[in-house]
N, C-alpha and C positions, 0 to 999 in steps of 0.2 A: 301744525295746528296746536293751539294751546289746549291744555286739559282744564283750564280754570272754570269753564262753564258746565263741566260734566261732573256729576257725582256718582260714586259707585252704586248708590241706590237708584237711582233712575233706570283724552290726546298728546423732499426738496430734491425736486428732480436731482438725480445723481446719487441719492441715498441708496445703499445696498438694499435690495428688496428680496423678500422670500414670500411667495404666494402659494397657498394650497389650492390646487386645481381639482376640478371634478375628476374622480377616479382615484384620488388620494395621493397623487404625485406632488412633489414639491420642486419648484424651479427657482434657482437662485440667480439673481442678476447683480453680482457684486461689482459696484462701481460703474456699472453700465446702465444706459437708458434702456428699459425693457421694451420689446416690440409693442406697437400700438394694439390695444385690445378693444374690440367692439362686442359688447355683450349681445345676446340674442334679442330679437325684436318681439315685443308682446303688446297686446291691446290692453285696455283697461280691464275688460272682462276676464281675459286670461290671467292677468296678474292677480285679480281679486280671487279667482278660483284656485290659484296656486296654493297659498296659505299653508305651506308645509313647515316642518320643524327643522328647517335649514335656512341659511341666508342665500338669497339669490339676487343677482343683478341683471337688469334688463334695460334696453332702450325702448322708449315709447314708440309704438308703431307710427303714429302721426308725426313724430318729431324726434329724430335720432339725437338731437342735442339735449334731450331730457333723459337723464339716467335715473332709473328707479331702483332703489334697494329695498327688497322685501325681507324684513327681518323676522327671525323665528319668534321673537318675543319683544315686548316693550322694554324689558331689561336689557336685552342685547342692543336694541336701538339706542337706549339712553347711554349705555357704556361707550358707545361709539360716537355719539353726537351731542351729548349734553354740554361738553366743554365748548364745542363749536357754537351752540346756541347762545351760551353766555357771552362769548366773544363778539358775535355778530349782531344780536338783536334783543337780548333780555334787558329789561329795564334796570336802571340803577347800577349797571356793571360797566367796567371800562371797555372802550372800543379799541384801545391801543395796547392792551395787555391781556395775555392769556392767563387764566386763573390756574393756580396749582391745585393739587387734589384737595387739600384742606379748605381752600377758598371756594372751590366749586361745591363741595359738600355743604358748606355754610350757606352759599347762595341758594342751593336747591331747598335746603331746610327752611331758610327765611321766606321763600316764595310760597310755602305751604304745600308744595308738591313732593313727590318722592322721586327716586332715581328713575322709576318706570314712567311717571306721569308728568315729568317736566315738560314734555310735549307728546302728543299722540302721533304727530307726524312732523317731519322736518322738511325744510326747503331752503336751498342756498344756491347762489350763482357761483360759477367756477372761480371767479376772481376772489370772492370772499373766502372760499376754501383754501385757495393758494395763499392768501394773506395770513390765514390762521396758522398754517404749517410753517410759513417763513417766520412769523412772530414767535411761535412756540420754539423753534430752533434757536432763534436769537436770544431767548430767555433761558435756554437749556432745560425746558420743561420736560420732565420724564412722562412720555405718553404711554397710555395703556396699550396692551396688545390689540384691542379693538380699534383704537385710534390709529395705530401703525398699520393695521389691515386696511383701513380707509385710505391712508396715505398711499399705500401700494396700489390699491385699486385706481385711485385718481391719477397716479403716475402712468398707469397702463393705458388709461383712456386719454392721456395727453393734457390733463387739466391743471397740472402744476407748472405749466409754462405761462409767462406773462401774456395777456391778451387772449387766453383760451376762452371760448364761448361755450357755455353749457349751463344746465340747471340740474342739481341733485334734488330728488324728492324721495320720501320714504313712507313706508307703511309697515305695520307689524301684524303677525299672525295670531298672537295670543298675548295675554297680559292682564294686569289689574283693571277690572271693570270693563274690559273690551268685549264687545259682541260683534256679530257679523255685520249688522247695520253700521255700527260705528267704524269698523274697518273700511267698509265700502265708501262711506261718506268722507272719511279721512283721505282716502285715495283720490276721490273726485276733487276735494278741496286742494290737495297738493298738486294735482295735474294742472289746475288753474294757475297756481304759482309757477309751475314750469313754463307754461305759455307766457306768463308775464315776463319772465327773464329772457326768453329766447325769441320773442316776436316783438320787435320794436314798435310796430304800428299798434299793437294791442296795449303795450305799456303806455304809449303816448295817449291813446284814447282813454285809458283808465285815469290818467293824470287829469285830463281835461274834464272828465265826468266828475271827479272829486272836487276840483276847484270850482265847478259850477253849482255844487250843492249849497244850499243855504248854510250859513255859518253854524246855526244851531244844530243842523243835522250832521255836519262834520264833527261837531263837539260831541254828539251822542256816540258816534263811532269811536272817536278818540278815547272817551271815557270807558267804553266797553273794552277796547283793546288794551288800555292801561290796566284794567282789572285782570286781564289775561296774562299780564306780565311783559307785554311788548313795549319797546322803547318808543314812547310817544313823541320824542324829539325828532324822530326820522319821519318826515312827511312821505317819502317814498314807501317806507314800510307801512304807513297808515293806509295809503290808497291801494297798495298791493293786498293787504289783508281785507280791506273793504270789499274789493271785487270778489275775492275768494269766499268770504262769508255771505255777502249779499246774494250772489247768484248761484254759487256752487256748493253751498252747505245747507241744504234744506232738510235739516234735522233739528227740531226744536230744542233738543238737549244741548246742542252746540250753539245754536243761534236762532233768535226770534225777534219780533218787532220790539218787544218790551225791553230787551237788554240794550237797545240803542234809543230808547225813549220815543218810539214811533208807534203809530196805530198800525194794525195789520193792513189796512187799506193803503196807507202811505207806503209801507214797505213793499207791497206788491206793485205799486205804481213805480217805485224806484227800480225794482227788478225789470219791469216791462220797459222802462225808459232806457236802462242800460243795454238790454238786449236789442232794442230798436236801433240803437246807434252803433252797436258793436261791430267791428270789422268782420267780414264774412270769411272766416277760416275755420279750421277743424274744431276749435274749442267751442264754437257757437253751437254745434249740434249737441254737445254734452250738456249744455245749459238747460235743455228741456227734456232730456232723456232720464228715465229712472236709473238709479245706480244699480249695477249688477250685484247680486248677493250670492255668497257661498257660505257653507257651514264654517264656523270659526274653528280653528285648531286648538288643541290642548297640548301645548308643547312645553318641555322642560325649559328652564331658563338657560338655554344654550348661549354661549358667548359669541363665537364666530363660526361660520360654516363655509361651505364651498360656494364661491360665486359661480353660478351656472351660466 
């Protein structure tokens, strides 16, 4: 989820791996494929309540193809995934080249965000993450310890193999301008993206809904998403973000009718229409439930922690 609409005053396989495990031990897999790792299962509410000063990895209870990383801070999250964001979906940046450190810092600065607020939450499908690491290796990009930690985690869950199916979503426990409601809303928004990636029927429905919108209303969403720094040349990205903002981001600091040039009445009509035709699966229930809330953590800017 982009941070652009929120203001503080008011978001290769085979590589030798070393993972720090719960309990402090380190296991080395030198030149070997590590055993498949399945993180523990958690619900949306239990993830939101977690909010600790360490980094945890979970699979979503309703869909084990959705991997959730709960970061200790927005800084830890950004240090792990900002370069991926630039490669996959940020506007005005190359889709076929991974940015080096200097280019990434320049891109973040030019966007008007900080390392913490380039995104409040991230979401990527497994194939895009695999492409990122393959491309980075081909360019001999020197990855950060946080990015190498992510690589090793994805290798353990089997996502660095071609054809892997999965969705990575993230949330943070603390950081610049972040409060408990924003954390919970970000998690709900990112869960919607997870379903979009892993449930083909939902992805197809969202595409049909988008294409049936009047051109002027699609233009309103595209303009809003462009302002948030998304690559508006990607139609799939546009309707993926549309569904997450329209239905699953009911916090006016992140999204409201005015930012897409609609009346409140028309926006509510669009939400109702989307829900009326939405496939009947687990995500539908979340569309009308209040987000769970927990006290926000005050964590130091830890870099990487123990995947629980």
